N, CA and C atoms as a LAMMPS dump frame, in Angstrom:
ITEM: TIMESTEP
0
ITEM: NUMBER OF ATOMS
243
ITEM: BOX BOUNDS ff ff ff
-5.0000000000000000e+02 5.0000000000000000e+02
-5.0000000000000000e+02 5.0000000000000000e+02
-5.0000000000000000e+02 5.0000000000000000e+02
ITEM: ATOMS id mol type element x y z
1 1 1 N 0.837 -1.183 0
2 1 2 C 0 0 0
3 1 3 C 0.877 1.241 0
4 2 1 N 0.326 2.332 -0.468
5 2 2 C 1.039 3.602 -0.522
6 2 3 C 0.966 4.312 0.818
7 3 1 N 1.293 5.572 0.764
8 3 2 C 1.253 6.366 1.981
9 3 3 C -0.183 6.513 2.465
10 4 1 N -0.344 6.501 3.773
11 4 2 C -1.687 6.692 4.315
12 4 3 C -2.027 8.177 4.276
13 5 1 N -3.261 8.452 3.98
14 5 2 C -3.722 9.842 3.927
15 5 3 C -4.62 10.104 5.116
16 6 1 N -4.406 11.262 5.733
17 6 2 C -5.28 11.643 6.837
18 6 3 C -6.596 12.133 6.254
19 7 1 N -7.676 11.733 6.879
20 7 2 C -8.962 12.253 6.412
21 7 3 C -9.447 13.296 7.417
22 8 1 N -9.827 14.432 6.904
23 8 2 C -10.375 15.487 7.756
24 8 3 C -11.858 15.214 7.939
25 9 1 N -12.267 15.186 9.177
26 9 2 C -13.66 14.933 9.483
27 9 3 C -14.274 16.194 10.07
28 10 1 N -15.373 16.586 9.488
29 10 2 C -16.108 17.743 9.996
30 10 3 C -17.336 17.2 10.717
31 11 1 N -17.468 17.579 11.971
32 11 2 C -18.585 17.064 12.758
33 11 3 C -19.877 17.766 12.377
34 12 1 N -20.957 17.128 12.706
35 12 2 C -22.28 17.694 12.44
36 12 3 C -22.453 19.001 13.209
37 13 1 N -21.917 19.065 14.42
38 13 2 C -21.983 20.287 15.222
39 13 3 C -21.272 21.438 14.523
40 14 1 N -20.143 21.161 13.92
41 14 2 C -19.4 22.19 13.199
42 14 3 C -20.186 22.688 11.987
43 15 1 N -20.832 21.771 11.302
44 15 2 C -21.661 22.147 10.159
45 15 3 C -22.822 23.028 10.614
46 16 1 N -23.448 22.66 11.722
47 16 2 C -24.545 23.47 12.248
48 16 3 C -24.073 24.85 12.686
49 17 1 N -22.872 24.936 13.228
50 17 2 C -22.325 26.226 13.641
51 17 3 C -22.109 27.133 12.435
52 18 1 N -21.589 26.577 11.364
53 18 2 C -21.395 27.352 10.135
54 18 3 C -22.742 27.788 9.575
55 19 1 N -23.698 26.874 9.55
56 19 2 C -25.022 27.195 9.023
57 19 3 C -25.679 28.317 9.838
58 20 1 N -25.596 28.239 11.157
59 20 2 C -26.199 29.258 12.014
60 20 3 C -25.553 30.622 11.768
61 21 1 N -24.242 30.634 11.628
62 21 2 C -23.533 31.885 11.386
63 21 3 C -23.905 32.464 10.033
64 22 1 N -23.983 31.63 9.016
65 22 2 C -24.376 32.102 7.69
66 22 3 C -25.817 32.615 7.68
67 23 1 N -26.698 31.953 8.412
68 23 2 C -28.094 32.418 8.509
69 23 3 C -28.17 33.789 9.183
70 24 1 N -27.345 33.995 10.203
71 24 2 C -27.315 35.305 10.858
72 24 3 C -26.837 36.381 9.902
73 25 1 N -25.799 36.073 9.129
74 25 2 C -25.309 37.037 8.155
75 25 3 C -26.387 37.363 7.121
76 26 1 N -27.1 36.343 6.683
77 26 2 C -28.161 36.549 5.702
78 26 3 C -29.288 37.407 6.281
79 27 1 N -29.554 37.263 7.573
80 27 2 C -30.638 38.021 8.188
81 27 3 C -30.364 39.526 8.177
82 28 1 N -29.104 39.914 8.082
83 28 2 C -28.761 41.333 8.029
84 28 3 C -29.016 41.932 6.656
85 29 1 N -29.337 41.114 5.675
86 29 2 C -29.592 41.603 4.319
87 29 3 C -30.713 42.643 4.305
88 30 1 N -31.779 42.375 5.034
89 30 2 C -32.899 43.321 5.08
90 30 3 C -32.486 44.656 5.67
91 31 1 N -31.739 44.616 6.747
92 31 2 C -31.292 45.864 7.374
93 31 3 C -30.414 46.658 6.415
94 32 1 N -29.541 45.976 5.711
95 32 2 C -28.678 46.667 4.756
96 32 3 C -29.48 47.21 3.577
97 33 1 N -30.481 46.464 3.155
98 33 2 C -31.351 46.931 2.07
99 33 3 C -32.068 48.206 2.502
100 34 1 N -32.535 48.244 3.741
101 34 2 C -33.196 49.428 4.28
102 34 3 C -32.228 50.609 4.297
103 35 1 N -31.005 50.363 4.678
104 35 2 C -30.013 51.428 4.742
105 35 3 C -29.758 52.011 3.358
106 36 1 N -29.708 51.176 2.348
107 36 2 C -29.499 51.655 0.979
108 36 3 C -30.614 52.624 0.596
109 37 1 N -31.844 52.258 0.916
110 37 2 C -33 53.115 0.643
111 37 3 C -32.918 54.395 1.473
112 38 1 N -32.51 54.254 2.709
113 38 2 C -32.453 55.386 3.619
114 38 3 C -31.412 56.416 3.188
115 39 1 N -30.316 55.957 2.642
116 39 2 C -29.23 56.847 2.261
117 39 3 C -29.419 57.505 0.895
118 40 1 N -30.612 57.394 0.353
119 40 2 C -30.942 58.055 -0.909
120 40 3 C -30.762 59.563 -0.738
121 41 1 N -29.869 60.133 -1.504
122 41 2 C -29.541 61.56 -1.355
123 41 3 C -30.63 62.485 -1.892
124 42 1 N -31.603 61.93 -2.577
125 42 2 C -32.67 62.758 -3.136
126 42 3 C -33.726 63.117 -2.088
127 43 1 N -33.674 62.481 -0.935
128 43 2 C -34.654 62.72 0.118
129 43 3 C -34.003 63.425 1.298
130 44 1 N -34.738 64.344 1.892
131 44 2 C -34.26 65.047 3.076
132 44 3 C -34.682 64.247 4.306
133 45 1 N -33.747 64.022 5.225
134 45 2 C -34.015 63.229 6.43
135 45 3 C -33.99 64.121 7.665
136 46 1 N -34.793 63.73 8.649
137 46 2 C -34.79 64.452 9.924
138 46 3 C -33.614 63.968 10.766
139 47 1 N -33.309 64.719 11.786
140 47 2 C -32.225 64.336 12.693
141 47 3 C -32.514 62.989 13.337
142 48 1 N -33.757 62.761 13.7
143 48 2 C -34.154 61.492 14.324
144 48 3 C -33.928 60.321 13.367
145 49 1 N -34.267 60.511 12.094
146 49 2 C -34.067 59.454 11.11
147 49 3 C -32.573 59.168 10.908
148 50 1 N -31.778 60.219 10.889
149 50 2 C -30.331 60.043 10.717
150 50 3 C -29.733 59.309 11.912
151 51 1 N -30.175 59.645 13.121
152 51 2 C -29.695 58.957 14.319
153 51 3 C -30.092 57.488 14.31
154 52 1 N -31.33 57.211 13.876
155 52 2 C -31.802 55.819 13.805
156 52 3 C -30.955 55.031 12.811
157 53 1 N -30.664 55.636 11.678
158 53 2 C -29.845 54.968 10.667
159 53 3 C -28.444 54.714 11.207
160 54 1 N -27.919 55.667 11.935
161 54 2 C -26.593 55.521 12.533
162 54 3 C -26.559 54.36 13.523
163 55 1 N -27.595 54.239 14.328
164 55 2 C -27.662 53.136 15.291
165 55 3 C -27.757 51.789 14.582
166 56 1 N -28.598 51.721 13.549
167 56 2 C -28.74 50.476 12.787
168 56 3 C -27.396 50.094 12.169
169 57 1 N -26.727 51.058 11.57
170 57 2 C -25.434 50.782 10.962
171 57 3 C -24.436 50.279 12.002
172 58 1 N -24.426 50.906 13.173
173 58 2 C -23.516 50.483 14.232
174 58 3 C -23.736 49.047 14.64
175 59 1 N -24.989 48.656 14.784
176 59 2 C -25.321 47.279 15.17
177 59 3 C -24.923 46.302 14.067
178 60 1 N -25.264 46.643 12.816
179 60 2 C -24.926 45.77 11.688
180 60 3 C -23.412 45.618 11.581
181 61 1 N -22.695 46.716 11.689
182 61 2 C -21.236 46.686 11.561
183 61 3 C -20.601 45.819 12.647
184 62 1 N -21.037 46.013 13.872
185 62 2 C -20.478 45.246 14.991
186 62 3 C -20.802 43.762 14.853
187 63 1 N -22.057 43.457 14.515
188 63 2 C -22.466 42.067 14.382
189 63 3 C -21.763 41.4 13.211
190 64 1 N -21.632 42.107 12.108
191 64 2 C -20.956 41.545 10.946
192 64 3 C -19.506 41.201 11.285
193 65 1 N -18.84 42.091 12.025
194 65 2 C -17.459 41.817 12.44
195 65 3 C -17.365 40.573 13.29
196 66 1 N -18.287 40.43 14.23
197 66 2 C -18.298 39.255 15.103
198 66 3 C -18.554 37.98 14.3
199 67 1 N -19.541 38.035 13.412
200 67 2 C -19.877 36.846 12.63
201 67 3 C -18.769 36.469 11.657
202 68 1 N -18.127 37.455 11.04
203 68 2 C -17.043 37.125 10.114
204 68 3 C -15.858 36.526 10.869
205 69 1 N -15.592 37.01 12.077
206 69 2 C -14.531 36.429 12.903
207 69 3 C -14.882 34.985 13.262
208 70 1 N -16.138 34.752 13.62
209 70 2 C -16.59 33.396 13.949
210 70 3 C -16.389 32.456 12.765
211 71 1 N -16.784 32.896 11.569
212 71 2 C -16.599 32.054 10.386
213 71 3 C -15.127 31.78 10.116
214 72 1 N -14.288 32.787 10.286
215 72 2 C -12.861 32.596 10.071
216 72 3 C -12.288 31.571 11.049
217 73 1 N -12.698 31.662 12.317
218 73 2 C -12.222 30.698 13.315
219 73 3 C -12.707 29.286 12.998
220 74 1 N -13.948 29.163 12.529
221 74 2 C -14.457 27.845 12.136
222 74 3 C -13.656 27.3 10.955
223 75 1 N -13.355 28.173 10.003
224 75 2 C -12.56 27.756 8.849
225 75 3 C -11.188 27.252 9.305
226 76 1 N -10.554 27.994 10.22
227 76 2 C -9.249 27.561 10.717
228 76 3 C -9.333 26.2 11.394
229 77 1 N -10.442 25.966 12.102
230 77 2 C -10.637 24.67 12.746
231 77 3 C -10.684 23.561 11.702
232 78 1 N -11.409 23.799 10.601
233 78 2 C -11.511 22.797 9.544
234 78 3 C -10.16 22.62 8.855
235 79 1 N -9.469 23.713 8.639
236 79 2 C -8.209 23.674 7.903
237 79 3 C -7.104 22.99 8.7
238 80 1 N -7.163 23.077 10.022
239 80 2 C -6.116 22.479 10.858
240 80 3 C -6.352 21.011 11.165
241 81 1 N -7.523 20.501 10.874
242 81 2 C -7.798 19.093 11.173
243 81 3 C -7.057 18.162 10.262
């Protein structure tokens, strides 16, 4: 026989973790779509609307950073096995 090859095994839990993270990222699509509409320069916005948009952006930005870090760490786990 030739050289033995290591097989990388991805557990079902790991697959579910990736799926959950991807679903969370997808859920932000609506918020980002709203922001695109909100940032239309042809419309005048009130201070309250601008503050609301700023808060939404802050939450999306922070969550996206966390989720992308989570996916990267999961990828490293798969790559190191």
